[in-house]
C-alpha positions as CSV (number, residue, x, y, z in Angstrom):
1,M,1.6,9.1,-37.5
2,Q,5.2,9.6,-35.9
3,R,7.2,12.2,-34.5
4,G,10.4,11.7,-36.6
5,L,12.8,9.1,-37.6
6,L,15.8,7.6,-35.7
7,S,16.9,4.2,-35.8
8,V,14.5,2.0,-34.2
9,L,15.4,0.7,-30.7
10,V,13.8,-1.4,-27.9
11,A,15.3,-1.1,-24.6
12,I,13.8,-3.6,-22.6
13,F,15.3,-5.4,-19.8
14,G,15.1,-7.6,-17.0
15,V,17.0,-9.7,-14.8
16,S,17.5,-12.8,-13.0
17,S,19.7,-15.4,-11.9
18,G,18.1,-18.8,-11.7
19,A,19.6,-19.0,-8.0
20,F,18.4,-15.5,-7.1
21,A,15.3,-14.1,-5.8
22,R,12.9,-11.6,-7.4
23,Q,14.5,-9.5,-10.2
24,A,15.1,-5.9,-10.1
25,I,15.3,-4.4,-13.7
26,N,15.9,-0.9,-14.8
27,L,15.5,-0.1,-18.5
28,D,16.1,2.7,-20.7
29,A,14.2,2.8,-23.8
30,G,15.3,5.0,-26.9
31,D,18.1,5.9,-29.3
32,P,20.9,3.4,-28.9
33,A,23.6,6.1,-29.5
34,A,22.1,8.1,-26.7
35,P,23.7,8.0,-23.0
36,I,21.9,5.7,-20.6
37,P,21.6,6.8,-16.8
38,A,24.4,5.9,-14.4
39,E,24.4,3.0,-11.9
40,T,24.0,5.6,-9.2
41,F,20.7,6.8,-10.7
42,G,17.6,5.3,-9.2
43,A,14.9,7.6,-10.9
44,A,11.5,7.4,-9.5
45,A,11.7,4.2,-7.9
46,G,15.1,5.0,-6.2
47,Q,16.2,1.6,-7.3
48,V,20.0,2.3,-8.3
49,G,22.1,-0.3,-10.4
50,T,22.7,-1.2,-13.9
51,W,20.4,0.4,-16.6
52,N,19.9,-1.7,-19.5
53,A,19.7,-0.4,-23.2
54,F,19.2,-2.4,-26.3
55,G,19.1,-1.0,-29.7
56,N,17.3,-2.3,-32.9
57,P,18.9,-0.2,-35.8
58,L,16.5,-1.9,-38.3
59,G,13.4,-0.8,-36.5
60,T,11.8,-4.3,-36.8
61,S,9.1,-5.5,-34.4
62,P,8.3,-7.4,-32.3
63,H,11.5,-7.4,-30.6
64,T,12.8,-9.5,-27.6
65,L,15.5,-9.1,-25.0
66,S,16.7,-12.2,-23.3
67,D,18.6,-12.4,-20.2
68,P,19.0,-8.9,-19.2
69,I,21.2,-7.6,-16.4
70,D,19.7,-7.2,-13.0
71,A,20.0,-4.0,-11.2
72,V,21.0,-5.2,-7.9
73,T,23.2,-8.4,-8.6
74,G,24.9,-7.1,-11.8
75,L,24.2,-10.6,-13.3
76,P,22.2,-11.9,-16.3
77,A,18.8,-12.6,-15.7
78,T,18.6,-16.3,-17.2
79,G,15.1,-17.1,-18.3
80,V,13.8,-13.6,-18.3
81,E,12.5,-12.2,-21.5
82,I,10.9,-8.9,-22.3
83,T,9.2,-8.3,-25.7
84,I,7.7,-5.2,-27.2
85,D,5.3,-6.1,-30.0
86,T,5.1,-2.9,-32.0
87,Y,6.7,0.5,-32.1
88,V,7.2,3.4,-34.6
89,A,10.9,4.7,-34.5
90,N,13.4,6.1,-31.9
91,F,12.8,9.4,-31.0
92,T,15.1,12.1,-29.3
93,F,14.3,15.6,-28.0
94,D,16.3,17.7,-26.0
95,N,14.0,19.0,-23.4
96,P,15.4,22.3,-21.9
97,G,14.2,21.2,-18.4
98,T,16.1,18.0,-18.1
99,A,19.7,17.4,-17.4
100,G,22.2,14.5,-16.4
101,D,20.5,11.1,-15.8
102,D,17.1,12.7,-16.0
103,E,18.0,13.6,-19.7
104,A,19.4,10.2,-20.4
105,L,16.3,8.3,-19.5
106,M,13.6,11.0,-20.4
107,D,14.9,12.6,-23.5
108,D,15.0,9.9,-25.8
109,L,12.3,7.1,-26.2
110,F,10.3,4.7,-28.3
111,D,7.9,6.7,-30.5
112,L,4.6,4.8,-30.4
113,G,3.0,7.0,-32.8
114,A,-0.9,6.8,-32.8
115,G,-1.4,3.2,-32.2
116,A,-1.0,0.7,-29.3
117,A,1.7,-1.1,-27.9
118,R,2.3,-4.0,-25.6
119,V,5.4,-4.8,-23.5
120,T,5.4,-8.4,-22.1
121,I,7.7,-9.4,-19.3
122,S,8.2,-13.1,-18.7
123,G,10.4,-15.2,-16.6
124,L,10.2,-13.4,-13.3
125,A,10.3,-15.0,-10.1
126,D,7.1,-15.3,-8.2
127,G,6.2,-12.4,-6.1
128,D,4.8,-8.8,-6.0
129,Y,6.6,-6.2,-8.2
130,E,6.0,-2.6,-8.5
131,I,6.1,-1.4,-12.2
132,Y,7.2,2.3,-12.8
133,T,6.5,3.1,-16.6
134,Y,8.1,6.3,-18.1
135,A,5.7,7.5,-20.7
136,W,6.3,11.2,-20.5
137,A,6.7,13.1,-24.1
138,P,10.0,15.5,-23.7
139,D,8.6,17.2,-27.0
140,S,5.2,18.4,-26.0
141,A,3.2,19.0,-22.9
142,T,0.0,18.1,-24.9
143,F,0.8,14.4,-25.7
144,S,-0.2,11.7,-23.4
145,T,0.1,8.0,-23.1
146,I,-2.2,5.8,-21.3
147,V,-0.6,2.9,-19.1
148,D,-2.3,-0.2,-18.1
149,V,-0.6,-3.2,-16.5
150,A,-1.9,-6.8,-15.9
151,P,-2.2,-8.4,-13.6
152,S,-2.6,-5.4,-11.4
153,A,-5.5,-4.1,-9.5
154,D,-4.4,-0.4,-10.0
155,P,-6.4,1.4,-12.7
156,A,-4.9,2.6,-16.2
157,Q,-2.9,6.0,-15.6
158,S,-2.8,8.8,-18.3
159,I,0.8,10.3,-18.5
160,G,2.0,13.6,-19.6
161,G,2.4,17.4,-18.9
162,A,5.1,19.7,-18.6
163,W,8.5,18.7,-17.0
164,P,7.9,19.2,-13.5
165,G,11.4,19.5,-12.3
166,G,11.6,15.9,-11.1
167,Y,9.7,12.6,-11.2
168,A,5.8,13.0,-10.6
169,L,3.0,10.5,-10.8
170,G,0.7,11.1,-13.4
171,V,3.2,13.3,-15.3
172,T,6.4,11.5,-15.7
173,H,5.4,8.0,-15.1
174,A,2.8,5.6,-14.0
175,L,3.1,3.2,-11.1
176,H,1.3,-0.3,-10.8
177,T,1.8,-3.0,-8.4
178,A,1.4,-6.6,-10.1
179,S,1.8,-10.2,-8.5
180,V,3.5,-12.8,-10.4
181,S,2.8,-16.4,-10.0
182,A,4.4,-19.6,-11.3
183,G,4.3,-19.3,-15.1
184,G,2.9,-16.0,-15.0
185,Q,3.9,-12.6,-16.9
186,I,3.4,-9.1,-16.8
187,D,1.9,-7.0,-19.8
188,I,2.2,-3.3,-19.9
189,D,-0.3,-2.1,-22.6
190,L,0.2,1.5,-24.0
191,T,-2.6,3.6,-25.9
192,T,-2.8,7.4,-26.8
193,P,-5.3,9.9,-28.0
194,D,-2.4,11.7,-30.0
195,I,1.1,10.4,-30.0
196,G,2.4,7.6,-27.6
197,S,5.7,7.5,-25.8
198,L,7.8,4.8,-23.8
199,G,11.1,6.1,-22.1
200,G,11.9,3.5,-19.9
201,I,10.5,0.8,-17.3
202,Q,11.6,-0.1,-13.6
203,I,10.7,-3.4,-12.2
204,V,11.2,-3.4,-8.4
205,P,10.6,-6.4,-6.3
206,V,8.2,-5.6,-3.1
207,A,9.8,-6.5,-0.1
208,S,8.5,-9.7,1.7
209,D,7.9,-10.1,5.2
210,P,11.2,-10.1,7.4
211,I,11.5,-13.6,9.2
212,G,14.1,-14.9,11.6
213,T,16.3,-13.4,14.3
214,N,19.6,-11.7,13.7
215,Y,22.5,-12.5,16.2
216,C,26.4,-12.1,16.4
217,G,26.1,-8.4,15.5
218,P,27.0,-6.1,14.5
219,A,29.8,-7.6,12.3
220,V,33.2,-6.2,12.0
221,P,33.3,-3.2,9.7
222,N,34.4,-4.1,6.2
223,S,36.5,-1.9,3.9
224,T,33.4,0.3,3.4
225,G,33.7,1.5,7.0
226,V,30.4,-0.1,8.0
227,P,29.5,-3.8,8.9
228,G,27.7,-5.9,6.5
229,V,24.2,-7.1,7.3
230,I,22.2,-10.2,6.5
231,S,18.3,-10.2,6.4
232,A,15.6,-13.0,5.5
233,F,12.3,-12.7,4.1
234,G,9.5,-14.9,3.3
235,S,7.7,-17.5,5.2
236,T,9.0,-19.7,8.2
237,V,6.5,-22.3,6.8
238,V,8.3,-25.2,5.1
239,A,5.6,-26.1,2.9
240,D,5.6,-22.5,1.4
241,Q,9.2,-22.9,0.1
242,N,9.4,-19.0,0.2
243,V,12.9,-17.9,2.0
244,Q,15.0,-15.3,0.5
245,I,18.5,-14.3,2.0
246,V,19.7,-10.8,1.4
247,A,23.3,-9.5,2.4
248,D,23.8,-5.6,2.0
249,Q,26.4,-3.1,2.7
250,L,29.3,-5.1,1.1
251,P,32.3,-3.9,-0.8
252,A,31.3,-3.3,-4.3
253,G,32.5,-5.6,-7.1
254,L,34.0,-8.3,-4.7
255,F,32.5,-11.6,-4.5
256,G,30.7,-13.4,-1.9
257,Y,28.4,-16.2,-1.0
258,F,26.1,-17.4,1.8
259,L,26.7,-20.1,4.5
260,V,24.2,-22.3,6.3
261,S,24.4,-24.5,9.5
262,R,22.2,-26.0,12.0
263,T,24.7,-24.9,14.6
264,Q,25.6,-21.5,15.9
265,G,29.1,-20.7,16.9
266,M,31.8,-17.7,17.3
267,S,35.1,-17.9,15.8
268,T,37.7,-15.9,13.7
269,P,39.2,-18.1,10.9
270,M,42.5,-17.8,9.5
271,G,42.6,-15.6,6.7
272,S,39.6,-13.5,7.9
273,V,39.1,-10.2,10.0
274,G,35.7,-11.1,10.7
275,V,33.6,-13.5,12.9
276,L,32.3,-16.8,11.7
277,C,29.1,-17.3,13.5
278,L,28.1,-20.7,12.6
279,D,29.8,-24.1,13.6
280,G,29.3,-27.7,13.1
281,D,28.2,-29.0,9.4
282,I,28.6,-25.7,7.4
283,G,27.4,-25.7,3.9
284,R,28.3,-23.1,1.4
285,Y,26.2,-21.7,-1.6
286,D,29.1,-21.4,-3.7
287,D,28.1,-23.0,-7.1
288,P,28.8,-20.2,-9.8
289,P,25.2,-19.1,-10.2
290,Q,25.0,-18.5,-6.5
291,I,28.1,-16.4,-5.9
292,F,27.3,-12.6,-6.2
293,S,29.1,-9.3,-6.5
294,G,28.9,-6.7,-3.9
295,P,27.3,-4.3,-2.6
296,T,24.3,-6.5,-2.3
297,G,23.5,-10.2,-2.9
298,Q,20.4,-12.3,-2.5
299,L,19.6,-15.9,-2.9
300,A,16.2,-17.8,-2.9
301,I,16.6,-20.8,-0.6
302,D,15.5,-24.3,-1.6
303,L,14.3,-25.9,1.5
304,T,14.7,-29.3,0.1
305,A,18.2,-28.9,-0.9
306,I,20.3,-27.3,2.0
307,P,24.1,-27.8,1.3
308,T,26.4,-29.6,3.5
309,S,30.2,-29.7,4.2
310,T,30.1,-33.2,2.4
311,P,28.6,-33.9,-1.0
312,G,24.8,-34.0,-0.9
313,S,22.2,-31.9,0.7
314,Q,19.6,-32.1,3.5
315,V,16.0,-31.3,3.7
316,V,14.4,-28.9,6.3
317,L,11.5,-30.3,8.5
318,P,9.2,-28.2,10.7
319,G,10.6,-27.8,14.0
320,E,14.4,-27.4,12.8
321,T,16.4,-24.3,12.6
322,L,18.8,-23.1,10.2
323,N,21.4,-20.4,10.6
324,F,22.8,-18.3,7.7
325,Q,25.4,-15.9,7.3
326,C,27.3,-14.3,4.2
327,W,31.3,-14.5,3.6
328,H,32.6,-12.1,1.3
329,R,36.1,-11.0,-0.1
330,D,37.3,-7.9,1.4
331,A,40.8,-7.3,-0.1
332,P,41.9,-4.0,1.0
333,L,41.9,-5.3,4.7
334,P,44.6,-7.7,6.3
335,G,43.3,-11.2,5.6
336,G,41.3,-10.2,2.7
337,S,38.0,-11.3,3.6
338,N,35.1,-10.9,6.3
339,F,31.6,-11.7,7.3
340,T,28.2,-10.3,7.8
341,D,26.4,-10.7,11.0
342,A,24.1,-14.1,10.9
343,V,20.3,-14.8,10.9
344,S,18.4,-17.7,12.6
345,I,15.4,-19.1,11.3
346,L,12.9,-21.4,13.1
347,F,10.7,-23.5,10.8
348,Q,7.2,-24.7,11.1
């Protein structure tokens, strides 16, 4: 059984760069000719950024998308694969209640027919994720889709009903929390008592515990009018190998990278309007996979390979302190570059 025929499509996307921390993925499933939501649209998760769409006009399955685009970094997600094992067709229905980005996400979808389908997401970085699965049927309030996610302690959820005027758990989407460990994957199982739907998926990393102490702030405001900020998350225990550095409130579309030193300082380098809060032996995370484009950047720190000002790297030992800061291009301002504040982490 199927609703209708349009060219089949699979919009399943993810994102990662090997150097970046947990991935943030927005995907819009449905007609490849239909519009996708704007980057300013966060849907139920509030996760703004790139929306991925992928079309398969031949309608063959299974179908796999490799290396999608991260909603936060805007970079390809190397190593991430998302596969849907089966579907019937693309389906589009103009629901009178939806408009704009809601319409772009919800009114075109994968028609799953009366059968079952599984979406498998592999290659994600270790950690906890919230999985938003949009399984609402725009053409009938009586159709429902049951969404179950593994590994997740949350129960299967039945999705369907009349358009509520916005996003409502249990009507427009399901929400599950899943933990990914080394080599693991996330499976989204979709079943239905009538006709099933899949309109999109959002994969949202759950914030880790903040670590470290910020200093040297607030930074000099950048061209956005506000200062850039830096944060650290994860664990201060060296053996855990779990540190993520995040920079935010940076100029959109301009590149940046992180700096590290065991010594704090305060100076204004030539060519910058900002304050460098590091001194001594300063290492740069400026290899191509580590460079990001604003307004946000993040990096998973390898504690066995801390860069230095000379070729080579160093290992972090318990009892040592590392200080991190973000340098970024800021072309509209005199000098053309700026800095965030800095964060200091004492390791155990």
